N, C-alpha and C positions, 0 to 999 in steps of 0.2 A: 563438402560433406555428402555422403551417399544418402538418398532418400528412397522411400517406397510408398506406394499408395496403401492406405489403411482405413479401416472403418472406425470412426470415433463418434459415437452418439453424443450430441452436444446441443446446448440451448443457451441463448442469452436472455436474461431477464433485464429489460430496459425500462426506463421511466420517461414520462412526458417532460419531467423536470425534476429537480431535487425536491425532497420532502413529500413525495407521493406514497411513501411506505415501501419503496422498492427493497430496502435492506431487510425489513421484517419479513416480507413475503418471500424473498430469496432464501433466507434462513429456514423458513417454514417448508419451502419446497425441498430444499436439501435434506432436511430431517425426515420429511415424508417419504422421499425416495429411499433413504437409508432404512426406514422402518420396513420397507418392502424387501430388504435384504440386498439392495444394490450397493455396489462400491461407487461412491460419488466423489469425483474430483472437483474441488471448488477453484474458481478463479475470480479475480476482481479487475475490472477495467480501470486504468489510470493509477495515479499515485496516491494510494490509500493504505494505511497500516491497520486501521481499526476494524473495518468490515471483515477483512480476512481472519481476524482473531475469532470472530463469531462463526465463520465458516469452519475453521479448524475444530471448534468445540463440538459442532453438531455432526460433522462428517468423519471426524477422527483421521483426517488427511490434511496435509499442509496446503493452504491456499497459495496461489501464485498470482502475481500482478502481471497484466498484459497492457502495454502502452505503445500505440503506434506512432506517437510523436517522440517519446523519450528514447525508445529502443526498438524501432520498427523491424530491423533485421533479426533481432533476437526473439521476437514474438512467436513465429512458427516453431522455433526450436524449443522454447519454454513450454508452449502448449503441447507439442508432440511428446516431449519427454514426460511431463507431469501427468498427462492423460493416459499414458500407456498402462494397461492393466485395469483401468476403471471401467465400470459398466456404463456410466454416463458422466459427462462433464457439464457443470452448471456455472455459467459466467455471469456474475452480477455487473451490470453496467455502471456508468458514472454520470452524475447529473442527468440532464435530459439526453434523449437518444442521439441528437445531432450536435450536442455541445462538445467542443474540443478546444484546440489551441486558440482559435479566434473565430470571428463571424464569417470568415471566407473559407478557410481550409477545413477539411474534414479530419485532419490528422489529430489523433488523441481522442477522438470521439468513439462512443459505443458503436455507432453506425459503421465507422471505418473498420473497427476491429471485426465486426460481424462480416464485413465483406472480405477482409483479409483471410479469415478462417472459414468463409463460406458457411456461416452459422445462422440457423433460423432464430428469429427474435420473437419473444413474447413481450408485448408492451403493457405496462402498468399505467392505468389512468385513474386519477383521483376524481371520483364521481360526486364528492360532496358539493352540494348546492348546484348540481347540474343534472340533466337528464338527456333529452334528445341531442343536445349540443355535443355530447361526447361522441356521437357518431360522426359529426363534422370534424372534431379533433382527430379521431382515429383515421378518417379518410385523408385528412391533410398530411398526417405523418406517413401514410402509405404511399402517397403520391409525391412527397417532397423529394425522395430519392428512390426510384423504383428498383435499384439494384440491391436495396436492403430488403431482405426477405422477412417481412412481418407476418408471422403465421397465426397469431392469435392475440386476444386482448384479455387482460385481467383487470377488473374494476376493483377499486379500493374505496373504503368509506361508503359502502352501500347502505341505504336507509331501510331496506326491507325487500321482500319478494316482489312487490309491485314495482318498486324503483328499479330492481334488477331487470325485470322484464322490459321496462321502458328503455333501459340502457342497451340491452342486447338486441332489441328490435331496431334500434337506431343505427346499427352497424351496417355498412354497405361493402360487401365483398370480403369481409373478415369474420372469423368465428370468435365466439366468447369461450373462455375457459372457466368462467365463473366470476364471482365477486365476493370480496370479504366485507363483512359488516363493520361499522364503526365500533372500535373497542380500544380505548386509550390504554387499558391494562396490558395490551400486547406490545406497546411501544418499547423499544430498547432505549436505555438511558443515554443522555448526551451531556457533554460539557464543552469547554471552549475549543477543543480541537476536533470535535465530532463525537462519535459514540464512545462511551466509557469502555475501556478494554474489557474483553469478555471475562478474564480472570477476576476482575474487581467486582463485576456485577453478576457473578455466576449464580444463576437462578434456574436450576433444572426445571422447576415448575413452570417458569415462563416459557422456556423453549417447548415444553410439552404442550402448553396451552396454544402457542402459535401453531405448532404442528397439527394439533387437533382441529383448529379452525381452518387451516389450509386444506386438510383432508376432507373436511365437511363441505367446503365451499368451492374448491378448485378441482377441475378435472385432471387429476394427476396422470391417469392412464392416457389421456389424449396428449398431454405434455410429453410423456415418454415416447409415444409414437412419433411425434414431431421431431424429437431428438434423434430417434433411430433412423428417420428418413433423411437426415442430413447427408449431403454427398461425401464421398471419400476425400481424404486429404493426403497430401504428401508429407510424410513424417520422417524425422531423422532416424537412421538405422544405427550408425556408429554410436557407442556410448560416449558420454561427455568425457573429454580428455582428462585422464588421471595420471598421476605420478606418485612415486613413493613420498611419504611424509618427510618434509625437509625443514619444517619450522612449526612452532605452536603459537597460535594467535588467541589471545584472551578476548572474549566477547562479553560485554556487560549486559546481563539479561536478568531483569527483575521487574518489579512494579514501576520503578523509576525510568528504566531504559528498556524498551521493548519494541521500538520501531525498526524492524529489519526486513529486508526482502530476502526470502528464503533462497532465491536464486543467487543473491550476493554471497551468501555463506557457501553454497554449493560451488560457485565459481572459485572461491578461495580454496576450498578443499581440492578442486580439480587441479589447482596449480601447486599442490603439495603442502598446503597448510592443514595442520590439525587444529580444529576449533574447540576451545575449552570455554564453557560458559561459567560466569561467576556473578555474584551480586555485590555491587558497590554499596548497597545498603547495610550488609552484614559481614561481607567477606574481606579477607586480606588479598593482596595481589597473588595470583597463582604463578607457578613457574612457567613463564611465557617469553616469547621472542618479539612480540608485538601486541598492540592493544587496539581494539575497535570498540568505540563507544557510540551507539546509535542514538536516535531520538527517543522521545517519550515525555514523561512528566516529572522532571527533576524538581520543578517548582512546587509540586504537590508533596513531595517527599524530601524537601530541602533540609528540614531540621534533622531527619535521620541520616541523610547523606553527610551533613556537617558533623554529626557525632561520631562517624566512623573515621576518626582522625588518623589512624594508622594508614588506612588506604589512601587518604588525601596526600599524606607525606610520601607514600610509596609511588604514587602516580607522578608526583612532582619530581621525585628523584629519578624515576625512569626517564622522564622527559629530559632532565638535565644530563643524564647519561647517554642520551641520543637513541634510546629505544624507539622504534617506529610506532607512532600513535596516530590514529585517525579518529576524529570525533565529529559527529554530525548534529547540528541543531541542539537538542537537549544535551548531547554529549559535549558540544561546544560550550554550553552554559556551565557545565561541570568543570571545564578547564579554566574558567575565569577565576578571579580572586574571591569574589563574593556574588551571591545571588539574592536579590530582593524578591520575595514571593508575592502572591496576589494581595496580601495584607500589608505589604511594605516592610515586612520583617527581613533583616539581613542575616544571611547564613554563610559561613565560611565554606568555600569550595577549594579546589586544588591549588589555585594561584599560579598555574603554569603561565598564564597570561595575566599581566597586571591591569586587568580591566574588570569593571563591575557590570553585571547584567541584571536587568530589572524587568519584571512583568508589567504589562500595561493593560488597561481595560479594553483597548481597541486593537484590532488586528493590524499588525505591522506589515506583513507581506504574505501574499498567497499567489501561487501559479507556477508555470513553467519558467525556467531560466536557461540561458546559454552561458556557459562559463569558459573562459580561456585562461590558461596559466600564464601569468606575467613574469614568473620566476620559477626556478626549479623548486620542487617540494617533494615530500615523501610519496605522493601519489602521481605527480606529473612533472614532465620536463617543460621548460618554458616553450610556449607556442602550442602545446597540446590543448585540445578543446573537448568539451562534452556537453551534454544536456542533462538537466536535473530539475528539481522543483523545490519550492520554499513554502512554508506555512508556519507562522509563529506569531505569538502575542507578546514577545519580549523584544528588548533592544539592548545593545551593548553600549555602555557609557565610557567616555574617555578612551577611545580606541585610536586616537589620532597618531600616537607614537608607535603603534604596532606595525609589523610587516605583514603584507597581505599577498597571498599566492594567486588569487583569482581576480579577474575582471568579469563582472556579470552584467548582462544587458538589462536595462530597465530600472537601475538604481534599487535593486532588491538585495543588496549585500549587507554586510555589517556596517559599513560606512559608505553610504551612497552605492556606487557600483563596485566597491572594493569588498571582497569576501575572502574567507580562508585565512584566518590567523595562522601564521607559520613561524616556527622557532625550532632550530635544529631539525630533528626528524619528527616533529609534531605538526599536525595540520588540524585545524578546528574551524568548521564553517557552518553557516546556515543552510547551505545547499545540500539537499539530499541527492545521492547518486544511486543509480542502478547500474551495476557493472556490466550488464548486457549492452549498455550504451557506450561503455568505455572499458573494454577488457584490458587495454594497455595500462589503465590506472591500477586495476587489480594486480596485474603482473608486476608492476613496479613496486607496489606495496609488499607483495609476498617476497620479491627478491630482496628488498630492504630487510625484511624479517629474517631471511636466510642468512644474510651477511651478519646480522646481529647475533644469530645463533652460533656463529663460528668464532665469535670473539673469545 
């Protein structure tokens, strides 16, 4: 792929750890930049569907995920294409700055991403119950990996002007961009999988309040200057490969199913798929050649999903008729016979697989996985492998008699290391995929949909 050097103002907002207020501060910075009339391109480090929804809401541009463990080769391409035409790119980090795949490798970490994209970092420190010690924390972060360009500090949960002065004078060799005061009313709502999707907690007033606080307490002009001083990057010149539309893929998109990587949909389009969104909560099956059911919160909307009996029957019939169907996590739950919600109530699902799935109070699996196809399926030929991630509070019951497409390391599948329920041209798994990691999986799926369209 041909590349050229280009100027792309950019900044990473990182945290010392999870829970320091990084997401709220990032949303406020994005909104403050947009108030200044700038076109802001948002990004999120790592496998996260929820933070990007808030990015989308405040920037009016689609956020992209960047992951140097899951799809390292695709990261520069995704960033280069999405940041084109933007005045500034703001990348929200994941967990703590150096947290990634494990305690040894930097892969998957915000720090690694910042080095790959030669991107300056602003570090968010939680100053509650601390003062001069924050200077030691900041210095430790700066010296841990000196290839990471930490250009400034933002303090959160500051107790007042005197507290902020103590914090700022504790810094050695780094500048402060300000500090936000404690204010629980600015916090974005959460539930069992993380932040509540932006569309469900749409509170324009809260976004405005966060933005006002950020503008009042953070030096946005200095942040813009840091982003503009970022070195040039080599960006892709050729457009993403496109071909004429050859098939139509239905994508389940509503409050129950909304965990999708935008790059996944674009990759499908580039391979000749027309993407048609519909709602399993209220719609019937559209006229399609394949079906893609992403993750989300089917357990929260299980009763309404169960009441849409026409669609349940249509999906089951489509699977029986060998239409290509790919379902991830929440989508996989929809493909089971029944779903027990968080109160233990049973709701009828499609019944493509004769298994029941139930919500549990405890987290069942989280983290990166490596998957290998142990038999041919609609996405992969036997022997193909990929990287993905899992995060769920549910478990599948009575799956011993089912056929599985994947073997995943670490016993993070549906049944131990077995994942990917497969039947005819249907695949349903707990493993979330980014097609930047496995473009051959996307190609195989689209080709299956093309063959179906010609029947």
